[in-house]
C-alpha positions as CSV (number, residue, x, y, z in Angstrom):
1,M,-9.6,18.3,9.6
2,S,-6.7,15.9,7.6
3,I,-8.5,12.5,7.1
4,E,-11.3,14.8,5.2
5,I,-8.6,16.0,3.0
6,V,-7.5,12.1,2.2
7,R,-10.9,11.5,2.2
8,D,-11.6,13.8,-0.8
9,Y,-8.7,12.8,-2.7
10,F,-9.3,9.1,-2.4
11,R,-12.9,9.9,-3.7
12,S,-11.5,11.4,-6.7
13,L,-9.6,8.6,-6.9
14,G,-12.5,6.2,-6.8
15,R,-10.8,4.9,-3.2
16,E,-12.9,6.2,-0.8
17,G,-14.4,3.0,0.9
18,D,-10.9,1.2,0.8
19,I,-10.0,3.8,3.6
20,L,-10.3,1.9,6.8
21,E,-10.6,3.3,10.1
22,F,-10.5,2.2,13.4
23,P,-12.1,2.4,17.1
24,V,-8.1,2.6,18.4
25,S,-5.6,4.6,17.7
26,S,-3.1,3.8,14.8
27,A,-0.7,6.7,15.8
28,T,2.1,4.1,16.4
29,V,3.5,1.5,14.3
30,E,2.9,-0.9,17.2
31,L,-1.0,0.7,17.3
32,A,-1.1,0.5,13.7
33,A,-0.5,-3.3,13.6
34,Q,-2.3,-3.9,16.3
35,A,-5.8,-1.9,14.7
36,V,-5.3,-3.7,10.9
37,G,-4.6,-6.6,12.4
38,C,-0.5,-7.4,10.3
39,E,3.2,-7.5,11.1
40,G,4.6,-4.3,12.1
41,A,6.8,-4.4,9.2
42,R,3.7,-3.5,6.4
43,I,2.7,-0.3,8.2
44,A,4.3,1.9,5.9
45,K,5.7,4.7,7.9
46,T,5.7,8.1,7.1
47,L,8.6,10.3,8.4
48,S,9.4,14.4,7.3
49,F,12.3,15.8,7.0
50,L,13.6,18.8,6.6
51,V,15.6,19.5,3.0
52,E,16.6,22.8,1.3
53,G,14.1,24.5,3.0
54,G,11.3,22.0,2.0
55,C,10.0,18.7,3.2
56,V,11.1,15.7,2.3
57,L,8.8,13.1,2.7
58,I,10.2,9.1,3.4
59,V,7.5,6.5,3.2
60,C,9.7,3.7,4.9
61,A,8.2,-0.5,6.7
62,G,7.4,0.2,9.9
63,D,10.3,-2.0,10.8
64,A,13.4,0.1,8.8
65,K,15.3,3.5,10.7
66,I,17.0,6.3,9.0
67,D,20.4,5.4,8.4
68,N,21.9,8.8,8.5
69,S,25.0,7.8,6.0
70,K,22.7,7.8,3.8
71,F,20.2,9.6,4.3
72,K,23.0,12.4,3.3
73,A,24.1,10.6,0.3
74,Q,21.0,10.6,-1.7
75,F,20.1,14.1,-0.2
76,H,23.7,15.8,0.3
77,T,22.2,16.9,3.8
78,K,22.2,16.0,7.1
79,A,18.3,14.3,8.0
80,T,16.7,16.8,10.3
81,M,13.0,15.9,11.1
82,L,10.4,17.9,11.1
83,T,9.1,19.5,14.6
84,P,5.0,18.7,14.8
85,E,4.0,22.3,13.8
86,Q,6.3,21.9,10.4
87,V,4.9,18.4,9.7
88,L,1.6,20.0,10.0
89,D,2.5,23.3,8.1
90,F,4.3,21.4,5.2
91,T,1.6,18.7,4.8
92,G,-1.5,19.9,6.6
93,H,-1.1,15.8,9.1
94,A,-0.3,16.1,12.4
95,V,2.0,13.9,13.9
96,G,0.2,10.2,14.1
97,G,-1.2,10.5,10.9
98,V,0.5,11.8,8.5
99,C,0.6,10.6,5.0
100,P,2.0,11.7,0.9
101,F,-1.8,12.1,0.2
102,G,-3.6,15.7,-0.8
103,I,-0.6,17.4,-0.2
104,T,-0.4,20.3,-2.5
105,D,2.3,22.5,-0.9
106,E,4.9,22.5,-3.7
107,R,7.5,22.5,-0.8
108,V,6.7,18.6,-0.1
109,T,8.6,15.9,-2.3
110,A,7.6,12.0,-0.9
111,Y,10.6,9.4,-1.8
112,L,9.3,6.0,-1.3
113,D,12.5,4.2,1.2
114,V,13.2,0.1,-0.6
115,S,12.3,-1.6,2.4
116,L,8.8,-1.5,1.2
117,R,9.6,-3.8,-1.8
118,R,9.2,-7.1,0.1
119,F,5.4,-7.1,0.9
120,G,2.4,-7.5,-1.8
121,T,0.8,-4.5,0.3
122,V,1.4,-2.4,3.0
123,Y,-0.3,0.0,5.0
124,P,0.4,4.0,5.2
125,A,-2.0,6.3,7.5
126,A,-4.7,8.4,6.0
127,G,-4.6,11.1,7.6
128,S,-5.6,10.7,11.2
129,S,-4.4,8.6,14.2
130,N,-7.2,6.2,13.9
131,S,-6.6,5.5,9.7
132,A,-4.9,3.2,7.3
133,I,-5.8,2.0,4.0
134,E,-4.0,-0.8,2.3
135,L,-2.2,-0.3,-1.1
136,T,0.0,-2.1,-3.4
137,C,3.7,-0.6,-3.4
138,D,2.9,0.6,-6.9
139,E,-0.6,2.0,-6.1
140,L,0.8,4.0,-3.4
141,A,4.0,5.1,-5.4
142,G,1.0,6.4,-7.5
143,Y,-1.1,7.8,-5.6
144,A,2.1,9.6,-3.2
145,H,3.1,11.1,-6.3
146,S,6.4,9.7,-5.6
147,A,9.4,11.3,-7.1
148,G,11.0,8.1,-6.9
149,W,12.6,5.1,-5.1
150,V,15.2,5.7,-2.6
151,D,17.3,3.6,-0.3
152,V,18.2,5.2,2.6
153,C,16.8,3.2,6.0
154,K,18.8,0.6,8.0
155,N,17.4,-2.5,10.5
156,W,15.2,-4.1,8.4
157,Q,16.7,-6.6,6.1
Protein backbone atom coordinates (compact mmCIF):
# COMPACT_ATOMS: atom_id res chain seq x y z
CA MET A 1 0.00 0.00 0.00
CA SER A 2 1.36 3.38 -1.02
CA ILE A 3 0.74 5.12 2.30
CA GLU A 4 2.80 2.39 3.98
CA ILE A 5 5.73 3.24 1.71
CA VAL A 6 5.39 6.91 2.66
CA ARG A 7 4.92 6.04 6.34
CA ASP A 8 8.12 3.95 6.27
CA TYR A 9 9.94 6.78 4.52
CA PHE A 10 8.89 9.35 7.12
CA ARG A 11 9.53 6.87 9.96
CA SER A 12 13.18 6.82 8.86
CA LEU A 13 13.18 10.61 9.24
CA GLY A 14 11.42 10.65 12.60
CA ARG A 15 8.33 12.26 11.05
CA GLU A 16 5.89 9.34 10.78
CA GLY A 17 3.68 10.85 13.49
CA ASP A 18 3.21 13.99 11.40
CA ILE A 19 1.25 12.20 8.67
CA LEU A 20 -2.40 13.20 8.80
CA GLU A 21 -5.00 10.60 7.87
CA PHE A 22 -8.60 11.66 7.33
CA PRO A 23 -11.91 9.80 7.56
CA VAL A 24 -12.84 11.50 4.26
CA SER A 25 -11.22 11.72 0.84
CA SER A 26 -8.47 14.24 0.19
CA ALA A 27 -8.00 13.11 -3.42
CA THR A 28 -8.61 16.55 -4.96
CA VAL A 29 -7.39 20.00 -3.97
CA GLU A 30 -10.88 20.97 -2.81
CA LEU A 31 -11.38 17.82 -0.74
CA ALA A 32 -7.89 18.05 0.73
CA ALA A 33 -8.42 21.69 1.74
CA GLN A 34 -11.67 20.73 3.49
CA ALA A 35 -10.04 17.78 5.24
CA VAL A 36 -7.02 19.80 6.38
CA GLY A 37 -8.95 22.99 7.11
CA CYS A 38 -6.93 25.36 4.95
CA GLU A 39 -7.27 27.30 1.73
CA GLY A 40 -6.93 25.21 -1.43
CA ALA A 41 -3.84 27.08 -2.58
CA ARG A 42 -1.86 25.59 0.36
CA ILE A 43 -2.47 22.05 -0.91
CA ALA A 44 0.76 21.01 -2.65
CA LYS A 45 -0.53 18.97 -5.56
CA THR A 46 1.83 16.66 -7.42
CA LEU A 47 1.38 16.50 -11.19
CA SER A 48 3.09 13.80 -13.29
CA PHE A 49 4.48 14.28 -16.80
CA LEU A 50 6.28 12.15 -19.36
CA VAL A 51 9.67 13.65 -20.23
CA GLU A 52 12.26 11.78 -22.32
CA GLY A 53 10.90 8.38 -21.32
CA GLY A 54 10.95 9.26 -17.64
CA CYS A 55 8.61 10.93 -15.20
CA VAL A 56 8.81 14.52 -14.05
CA LEU A 57 6.82 15.40 -10.95
CA ILE A 58 5.82 19.02 -10.53
CA VAL A 59 4.73 19.87 -7.00
CA CYS A 60 2.79 23.12 -7.14
CA ALA A 61 0.23 25.16 -5.24
CA GLY A 62 -3.36 23.99 -5.33
CA ASP A 63 -4.52 27.05 -7.25
CA ALA A 64 -1.79 26.83 -9.91
CA LYS A 65 -2.15 25.34 -13.37
CA ILE A 66 0.60 24.20 -15.72
CA ASP A 67 1.56 26.84 -18.27
CA ASN A 68 2.33 24.85 -21.41
CA SER A 69 4.75 27.41 -22.86
CA LYS A 70 6.70 27.69 -19.59
CA PHE A 71 6.80 23.90 -19.28
CA LYS A 72 8.12 23.51 -22.82
CA ALA A 73 10.76 26.19 -22.23
CA GLN A 74 11.90 24.42 -19.04
CA PHE A 75 11.81 20.79 -20.21
CA HIS A 76 12.10 21.17 -24.01
CA THR A 77 9.01 19.06 -24.64
CA LYS A 78 5.25 19.34 -24.60
CA ALA A 79 3.56 18.89 -21.21
CA THR A 80 2.12 15.37 -21.53
CA MET A 81 0.48 14.10 -18.37
CA LEU A 82 0.88 10.45 -17.47
CA THR A 83 -2.05 8.06 -17.50
CA PRO A 84 -3.16 6.77 -14.08
CA GLU A 85 -1.46 3.45 -14.89
CA GLN A 86 1.81 5.19 -15.78
CA VAL A 87 1.65 7.27 -12.60
CA LEU A 88 1.32 4.12 -10.50
CA ASP A 89 4.12 2.40 -12.44
CA PHE A 90 6.59 5.28 -12.05
CA THR A 91 5.75 6.49 -8.53
CA GLY A 92 4.08 3.58 -6.77
CA HIS A 93 1.30 5.99 -5.80
CA ALA A 94 -2.23 6.01 -7.23
CA VAL A 95 -3.84 9.19 -8.55
CA GLY A 96 -5.37 11.03 -5.59
CA GLY A 97 -2.44 10.20 -3.32
CA VAL A 98 0.51 11.00 -5.58
CA CYS A 99 3.39 12.61 -3.74
CA PRO A 100 7.16 12.88 -4.19
CA PHE A 101 7.96 10.71 -1.14
CA GLY A 102 9.24 7.16 -1.00
CA ILE A 103 9.88 6.92 -4.74
CA THR A 104 12.75 4.66 -5.69
CA ASP A 105 12.41 4.65 -9.50
CA GLU A 106 15.46 6.43 -10.93
CA ARG A 107 13.35 7.55 -13.91
CA VAL A 108 11.41 9.95 -11.63
CA THR A 109 12.61 13.50 -10.97
CA ALA A 110 10.71 15.90 -8.71
CA TYR A 111 10.65 19.69 -9.04
CA LEU A 112 8.93 22.31 -6.92
CA ASP A 113 7.09 25.17 -8.60
CA VAL A 114 7.62 28.71 -7.31
CA SER A 115 3.87 28.99 -6.69
CA LEU A 116 4.51 27.26 -3.34
CA ARG A 117 7.01 29.81 -2.04
CA ARG A 118 4.33 32.24 -0.86
CA PHE A 119 3.35 29.90 2.00
CA GLY A 120 5.08 29.12 5.29
CA THR A 121 3.78 25.55 5.17
CA VAL A 122 1.97 23.44 2.59
CA TYR A 123 0.15 20.10 2.58
CA PRO A 124 1.26 17.48 0.05
CA ALA A 125 -0.44 14.08 -0.04
CA ALA A 126 1.20 11.22 1.83
CA GLY A 127 0.58 8.31 -0.52
CA SER A 128 -3.17 7.78 -0.19
CA SER A 129 -6.40 9.52 -1.14
CA ASN A 130 -7.06 10.46 2.48
CA SER A 131 -3.71 11.65 3.80
CA ALA A 132 -1.40 14.66 3.92
CA ILE A 133 1.57 16.02 5.82
CA GLU A 134 2.27 19.64 6.73
CA LEU A 135 5.76 20.72 5.64
CA THR A 136 7.70 23.92 5.11
CA CYS A 137 8.89 24.48 1.55
CA ASP A 138 12.46 23.72 2.63
CA GLU A 139 11.32 20.45 4.23
CA LEU A 140 9.32 19.58 1.13
CA ALA A 141 12.32 20.24 -1.10
CA GLY A 142 14.55 18.01 1.03
CA TYR A 143 12.10 15.17 1.61
CA ALA A 144 11.11 15.15 -2.08
CA HIS A 145 14.77 15.05 -3.15
CA SER A 146 13.80 17.94 -5.41
CA ALA A 147 15.98 18.66 -8.42
CA GLY A 148 15.18 22.35 -7.88
CA TRP A 149 12.66 25.13 -8.16
CA VAL A 150 10.96 25.80 -11.49
CA ASP A 151 8.47 28.37 -12.76
CA VAL A 152 6.07 26.35 -14.92
CA CYS A 153 2.65 27.37 -13.57
CA LYS A 154 0.10 30.12 -14.12
CA ASN A 155 -3.10 31.52 -12.57
CA TRP A 156 -1.78 31.67 -9.02
CA GLN A 157 -0.43 35.24 -8.83
